[in-house]
C-alpha positions as CSV (number, residue, x, y, z in Angstrom):
1,M,48.5,-30.6,72.6
2,R,50.0,-31.5,69.3
3,S,48.5,-35.0,69.4
4,A,45.0,-33.5,70.0
5,A,45.3,-31.4,66.9
6,V,46.4,-34.4,64.8
7,L,43.4,-36.4,66.0
8,A,41.0,-33.5,65.2
9,L,42.4,-33.2,61.6
10,L,42.1,-36.9,61.1
11,A,38.4,-36.9,62.3
12,F,37.6,-34.0,59.9
13,T,39.2,-35.9,57.0
14,I,37.1,-39.0,57.7
15,V,33.9,-37.0,57.9
16,A,34.6,-35.1,54.6
17,S,35.5,-38.4,52.9
18,G,32.1,-39.8,54.1
19,E,30.2,-36.8,52.7
20,S,31.9,-37.1,49.3
21,Q,31.0,-40.7,49.0
22,A,27.4,-39.9,49.9
23,A,27.2,-37.3,47.1
24,G,27.4,-40.0,44.4
25,S,24.5,-38.8,42.1
26,L,25.4,-38.4,38.5
27,L,23.8,-35.8,36.1
28,R,24.4,-36.6,32.5
29,I,23.6,-33.7,30.1
30,T,23.4,-34.3,26.4
31,C,22.8,-31.9,23.4
32,D,23.0,-32.1,19.7
33,G,23.9,-29.9,16.7
34,A,24.1,-26.2,17.3
35,D,23.5,-26.7,21.0
36,V,26.9,-28.4,21.5
37,G,29.2,-26.2,23.5
38,A,26.5,-24.4,25.5
39,E,27.7,-23.2,28.9
40,V,26.3,-25.4,31.8
41,T,25.5,-24.0,35.2
42,V,24.1,-25.9,38.2
43,N,22.5,-24.0,41.0
44,G,24.2,-20.8,39.6
45,V,27.7,-22.4,39.4
46,F,29.5,-22.9,36.0
47,K,30.3,-26.6,35.5
48,G,31.5,-26.8,31.8
49,E,30.2,-27.1,28.3
50,C,27.6,-29.4,27.0
51,P,27.7,-32.5,26.6
52,L,28.7,-33.0,30.2
53,D,28.7,-35.6,33.0
54,I,28.9,-34.1,36.5
55,Q,28.6,-35.3,40.1
56,V,25.9,-33.4,42.1
57,N,24.6,-33.4,45.6
58,A,21.2,-34.7,46.4
59,G,18.5,-32.1,46.5
60,T,17.0,-29.4,44.2
61,I,18.9,-29.0,41.0
62,R,18.5,-25.8,38.9
63,L,20.0,-26.6,35.6
64,R,20.7,-23.9,33.0
65,L,22.4,-24.0,29.6
66,L,23.3,-20.9,27.6
67,K,24.8,-20.2,24.2
68,K,25.3,-16.6,23.0
69,V,23.9,-15.6,19.5
70,D,25.3,-12.1,19.6
71,A,25.7,-9.2,22.0
72,L,21.9,-8.9,22.6
73,R,20.6,-12.4,22.1
74,E,21.1,-15.9,23.6
75,R,19.6,-19.4,23.4
76,V,18.8,-21.0,26.7
77,F,17.6,-24.2,28.3
78,E,16.3,-24.3,31.9
79,Q,15.0,-27.0,34.1
80,E,14.5,-27.5,37.8
81,F,14.2,-30.9,39.5
82,R,15.1,-32.9,42.6
83,M,17.7,-35.7,42.8
84,G,18.3,-38.3,45.5
85,D,21.6,-39.9,46.5
86,G,23.2,-42.5,44.3
87,V,21.1,-42.0,41.2
88,V,21.8,-41.2,37.6
89,K,19.7,-38.7,35.7
90,K,20.0,-37.9,32.0
91,V,18.7,-34.6,30.6
92,E,18.5,-34.1,26.9
93,A,18.8,-30.3,26.5
94,A,17.3,-28.5,23.6
95,L,18.0,-24.8,23.6
96,S,15.3,-22.2,22.9
97,A,15.1,-20.0,19.8
98,P,17.1,-16.8,20.2
99,Q,15.8,-14.5,22.8
100,L,16.9,-11.2,24.4
101,N,19.6,-11.4,27.1
102,A,19.7,-9.0,30.0
103,E,21.4,-6.3,27.9
104,G,18.9,-6.9,25.1
105,L,16.0,-6.6,27.4
106,K,17.4,-3.4,28.8
107,R,17.7,-1.9,25.3
108,E,14.2,-3.1,24.4
109,R,12.8,-1.4,27.5
110,E,14.6,1.8,26.5
111,R,13.3,1.6,22.9
112,E,9.7,0.9,24.2
113,A,10.0,3.9,26.5
114,A,11.2,6.0,23.5
115,R,8.3,4.7,21.4
116,Q,5.8,5.6,24.0
117,A,7.2,9.0,24.5
118,A,7.1,9.5,20.7
119,A,3.5,8.3,20.5
120,A,2.5,10.6,23.3
121,E,4.2,13.5,21.5
122,E,2.5,12.5,18.3
123,R,-0.9,12.5,20.1
124,R,-0.2,15.9,21.5
125,L,0.8,17.3,18.2
126,D,-2.3,15.7,16.5
127,Q,-4.5,17.3,19.1
128,E,-3.0,20.7,18.2
129,V,-3.6,20.0,14.5
130,L,-7.2,18.9,15.3
131,E,-7.8,22.2,17.2
132,Q,-6.4,24.2,14.2
133,Q,-8.5,22.2,11.8
134,Q,-11.7,22.8,13.8
135,K,-11.0,26.6,13.9
136,A,-10.2,26.7,10.2
137,A,-13.3,24.6,9.3
138,E,-15.5,26.8,11.3
139,A,-14.0,29.8,9.5
140,G,-14.9,28.2,6.1
141,D,-11.7,26.4,5.0
142,T,-12.9,23.5,2.8
143,D,-9.6,21.5,3.2
144,A,-10.1,21.7,7.0
145,M,-13.7,20.6,6.6
146,L,-12.5,17.6,4.5
147,A,-9.9,16.7,7.1
148,L,-12.4,16.8,9.9
149,A,-14.8,14.6,7.9
150,D,-12.0,12.1,7.2
151,R,-11.2,12.1,11.0
152,H,-14.8,11.3,11.9
153,A,-15.0,8.7,9.1
154,G,-12.0,6.9,10.5
155,G,-12.2,7.7,14.2
156,K,-8.8,9.4,14.1
157,G,-8.4,11.6,17.1
158,V,-12.2,12.0,17.4
159,P,-15.0,9.6,18.0
160,G,-15.9,7.7,14.8
161,S,-19.2,8.9,13.4
162,D,-20.7,8.6,9.9
163,E,-23.2,11.3,10.7
164,Q,-20.5,13.8,11.7
165,A,-18.4,12.8,8.7
166,N,-21.2,13.2,6.2
167,A,-22.1,16.6,7.7
168,W,-18.6,17.9,7.2
169,Y,-18.4,16.3,3.7
170,R,-21.6,18.1,2.8
171,K,-20.4,21.4,4.0
172,A,-17.1,21.1,2.1
173,A,-18.8,19.9,-1.0
174,A,-21.3,22.8,-0.9
175,A,-18.3,25.1,-0.7
176,G,-16.7,23.6,-3.8
177,N,-14.4,20.9,-2.5
178,E,-14.2,18.2,-5.2
179,A,-12.8,15.4,-3.0
180,A,-15.6,15.9,-0.4
181,A,-18.2,15.8,-3.2
182,F,-16.7,12.6,-4.5
183,K,-16.8,10.9,-1.1
184,L,-20.5,11.6,-0.9
185,S,-21.1,10.0,-4.3
186,P,-22.4,6.4,-4.8
187,L,-19.2,5.6,-6.8
188,Y,-17.0,6.2,-3.7
189,K,-19.1,3.7,-1.8
190,T,-19.3,1.0,-4.5
191,G,-16.0,1.3,-6.3
192,A,-12.9,-0.7,-5.7
193,K,-11.4,0.5,-2.4
194,E,-7.9,1.2,-3.7
195,D,-9.2,3.0,-6.8
196,V,-11.6,5.3,-5.1
197,A,-9.0,6.1,-2.5
198,A,-6.5,7.0,-5.3
199,V,-9.2,9.3,-7.0
200,A,-9.9,10.9,-3.6
201,R,-6.2,11.7,-3.2
202,M,-6.0,13.0,-6.8
203,L,-8.9,15.4,-6.1
204,T,-7.0,17.0,-3.2
205,L,-4.2,18.0,-5.6
206,P,-4.1,21.7,-6.6
207,A,-6.3,22.6,-9.5
208,D,-3.7,24.9,-11.2
209,N,-3.9,26.8,-14.5
210,E,-7.5,26.3,-15.2
211,R,-8.5,28.1,-18.4
212,T,-12.0,28.6,-19.7
213,V,-11.7,28.4,-23.4
214,N,-15.2,27.9,-24.7
215,I,-14.4,26.8,-28.2
216,E,-17.6,26.2,-30.2
217,G,-17.9,23.9,-33.2
218,H,-16.1,20.7,-34.0
219,E,-13.7,22.2,-36.6
220,N,-12.8,25.1,-34.3
221,V,-12.1,22.6,-31.5
222,Q,-10.0,20.5,-33.8
223,A,-7.9,23.5,-34.8
224,F,-7.5,24.6,-31.2
225,V,-6.3,21.2,-30.2
226,A,-3.8,21.0,-33.0
227,S,-2.1,24.2,-32.0
228,D,-2.5,24.6,-28.2
229,A,0.4,23.6,-25.9
230,F,-2.0,21.9,-23.5
231,F,-2.6,19.1,-26.0
232,Q,1.0,18.4,-26.8
233,G,1.6,14.7,-26.2
234,A,4.5,12.8,-24.7
235,A,7.4,12.0,-27.0
236,G,7.2,9.0,-29.3
237,G,5.6,8.1,-32.6
238,Q,5.5,4.3,-32.8
239,K,2.2,2.5,-33.6
240,I,1.0,0.4,-30.7
241,S,-1.6,-2.4,-30.7
242,Y,-3.0,-4.0,-27.5
243,T,-5.9,-5.8,-26.1
244,Y,-7.5,-5.9,-22.7
245,I,-10.6,-6.9,-20.8
246,M,-12.8,-4.1,-19.4
247,S,-14.9,-5.2,-16.3
248,L,-18.3,-3.5,-16.6
249,A,-20.0,-5.5,-13.9
250,P,-19.2,-8.6,-11.8
251,T,-20.6,-10.9,-14.5
252,M,-20.0,-8.7,-17.6
253,R,-16.7,-8.2,-19.3
254,M,-15.9,-6.5,-22.6
255,S,-13.0,-7.6,-24.8
256,V,-11.2,-4.6,-26.3
257,A,-8.6,-4.4,-29.0
258,M,-6.9,-1.0,-29.6
259,T,-4.4,0.6,-31.9
260,C,-2.8,4.1,-31.3
261,Q,-0.4,6.2,-33.3
262,R,0.6,9.8,-32.7
263,N,0.0,12.4,-35.4
264,G,1.0,15.8,-34.0
265,N,-1.3,16.7,-31.0
266,L,-3.8,14.1,-32.2
267,F,-3.6,10.3,-32.1
268,A,-5.1,8.0,-34.7
269,T,-7.0,5.4,-32.8
270,T,-9.1,2.3,-33.5
271,H,-11.2,0.6,-30.8
272,K,-12.8,-2.8,-31.4
273,T,-15.1,-4.2,-28.7
274,Q,-16.8,-7.5,-28.2
275,L,-19.6,-7.9,-25.7
276,N,-21.4,-11.2,-25.8
277,D,-22.5,-11.5,-29.5
278,A,-22.4,-7.7,-30.1
279,S,-19.3,-6.0,-31.6
280,T,-18.4,-2.4,-32.4
281,T,-15.5,-1.0,-34.3
282,T,-14.7,2.7,-33.7
283,E,-12.1,4.7,-35.6
284,G,-11.1,8.3,-35.3
285,S,-8.8,10.8,-33.5
286,T,-8.2,11.1,-29.8
287,L,-6.6,13.6,-27.5
288,L,-3.9,13.3,-24.9
289,G,-2.5,10.0,-25.9
290,S,-5.9,8.4,-26.7
291,L,-7.5,9.4,-23.4
292,I,-10.5,11.3,-25.0
293,W,-12.2,10.9,-28.4
294,L,-12.1,14.1,-30.5
295,N,-14.1,12.4,-33.3
296,A,-15.1,8.9,-33.9
297,N,-17.1,6.8,-36.4
298,A,-18.5,3.7,-34.7
299,S,-19.9,0.7,-36.7
300,H,-22.3,-1.4,-34.7
301,G,-23.1,-4.0,-37.3
302,F,-25.1,-4.0,-40.6
303,L,-26.4,-0.5,-41.4
304,R,-25.9,0.7,-37.9
305,S,-23.4,3.4,-37.1
306,T,-22.8,6.4,-34.9
307,R,-20.7,9.6,-35.5
308,A,-19.5,11.4,-32.3
309,E,-17.6,14.7,-32.1
310,I,-16.5,17.1,-29.5
311,T,-18.6,20.2,-30.4
312,R,-17.6,22.3,-27.5
313,L,-14.4,22.5,-25.5
314,E,-15.2,24.4,-22.3
315,K,-12.2,24.2,-19.9
316,V,-8.7,22.8,-19.6
317,Q,-6.8,22.5,-16.4
318,G,-3.1,21.9,-15.5
319,Q,-0.6,20.5,-18.0
320,P,-0.8,16.8,-19.0
321,F,2.7,16.2,-20.4
322,P,5.3,15.7,-19.1
323,L,3.5,13.8,-16.4
324,A,4.5,15.1,-13.0
325,A,3.7,13.8,-9.5
326,G,1.6,16.0,-7.3
327,K,-0.2,17.7,-10.3
328,R,-3.5,16.9,-11.9
329,F,-4.9,17.9,-15.3
330,G,-8.4,17.8,-16.8
331,V,-10.7,18.6,-19.7
332,T,-14.3,19.7,-19.7
333,Y,-16.1,19.2,-23.0
334,T,-19.4,18.5,-24.8
335,Q,-19.8,15.6,-27.2
336,T,-22.6,15.4,-29.8
337,S,-23.5,12.0,-31.4
338,S,-25.7,11.3,-34.4
339,G,-26.8,8.1,-36.2
340,T,-27.9,4.9,-34.4
341,Y,-27.2,6.6,-31.0
342,S,-27.7,10.3,-31.0
343,G,-27.6,12.9,-28.3
344,T,-25.4,15.5,-26.5
345,A,-23.5,14.9,-23.3
346,S,-21.1,16.9,-21.2
347,S,-18.1,15.3,-19.6
348,K,-15.3,16.3,-17.3
349,V,-12.2,14.1,-17.2
350,T,-9.6,14.7,-14.4
351,C,-6.4,12.7,-14.2
352,A,-3.1,12.4,-12.3
353,L,-0.2,10.1,-11.7
354,T,-1.0,7.4,-9.2
355,D,0.8,4.8,-7.1
356,V,-2.1,2.4,-7.6
357,K,-0.6,0.3,-10.3
358,V,-1.3,-2.8,-12.3
359,K,1.4,-5.1,-13.7
360,S,0.1,-6.1,-17.1
361,V,-2.4,-5.3,-19.9
362,G,-3.5,-8.2,-22.0
363,Q,-0.3,-9.5,-23.7
364,F,1.8,-6.6,-22.4
365,Q,3.8,-6.6,-19.3
366,I,3.8,-3.1,-18.1
367,P,7.4,-1.9,-17.4
368,E,8.0,-1.7,-13.6
369,N,9.0,2.0,-13.9
370,A,6.2,3.0,-16.3
371,Q,4.2,6.0,-15.3
372,Q,0.6,5.1,-14.5
373,V,-2.4,7.5,-14.5
374,I,-5.8,7.3,-12.8
375,C,-8.7,9.3,-14.2
376,L,-12.2,10.2,-13.0
377,T,-14.8,10.8,-15.8
378,E,-17.9,12.7,-14.7
379,G,-20.7,12.3,-17.3
380,A,-22.0,9.5,-19.4
381,T,-19.4,6.7,-19.4
382,M,-19.0,3.0,-18.8
383,Q,-15.7,3.6,-17.1
384,P,-16.1,6.4,-14.5
385,I,-12.7,5.4,-13.0
386,S,-10.0,4.3,-15.4
387,R,-6.3,3.5,-15.1
388,W,-3.7,4.0,-17.9
389,Y,0.0,3.7,-18.4
390,L,2.2,5.7,-20.6
391,H,3.8,3.7,-23.5
392,E,6.9,5.8,-24.1
393,G,7.6,4.4,-27.6
394,S,4.3,5.6,-28.9
395,G,3.4,8.4,-26.5
396,C,0.0,6.7,-26.1
397,L,-1.8,6.2,-22.8
398,V,-2.8,2.5,-22.7
399,N,-6.0,1.7,-20.9
400,T,-5.5,-1.1,-18.4
401,G,-9.1,-2.2,-18.6
402,K,-9.4,-1.9,-14.8
403,P,-11.5,-1.4,-12.9
């Protein structure tokens, strides 16, 4: 009985030795640089770290190399192939860019589920807001009318429709909404996109502290400006000189040289322009840091000149200085001109701080933290939308010449 057991063990050893010799295939795995040290598994069994030479059985080989980047990411190399007996195969492994591992994928699925839930909740809340806006608009709320028009214009929560948008813009404008009226104007459709968007946002700001002053006569206007708190400028008294290029049309630019110095509530200002071969020099007093001419004498060349004055100050709105976010200010006035160019024109200027900024004006680099203002001028003007920045040393608003 004992002899039979010894014979059986000997036979098993011979068979096993024969199988080991048959499995003589060599898999040589190489890697370079950051891939060195990657964990190597063959058919799901860990074999060591790359680079590595290992004996494998003939058949299908599923090779995988892995190197952790962090708790959620890994770099991998995978390849599947067949090998016969007694062969040598070399695999040059190049691991992938970092990708999510199982834990990373799990967390990403959780984040995506949370994002989808948040988006669904946002849509639900937006639908509630839409229903409220529709009710308010039908009840005569012009802000709600404007919001509905914007929704139809952009297809936000409702079907996009220019017809529906314009219908609501017209209703809001007819009820006195300034932003809606602006969005119906040709300027809104033809102006620079970021500038008209900034003006539209400005016109939605509250129109606080509007005063109807109705000051008649230039001397009376000048006296009112000199004493009224509305026209108190920002701090500063330095004289500033600067130049810029005003774009009047795609092929027409005007070179402008300006000086500005504060004198109480007024600002002594000169304005020299060059357009092709024509030049004009204008000197006089301006309001609100050179934003508006109070009086001006303009020389257009030999024996040609124009005198312009504000002869009626109709309304003031808000408080210009100190400049404050979320508030707008404005002036409505009538200007009378005589001389080479004569006539009477009414204008309304509305301004506010803006996040639509420029970086330089002519030779000046605008300080990164400088306050910048955007204005809409309704009336006769070459610059219906203008941008300015406050030069603190002088208290002057500097025209950027854009758009």
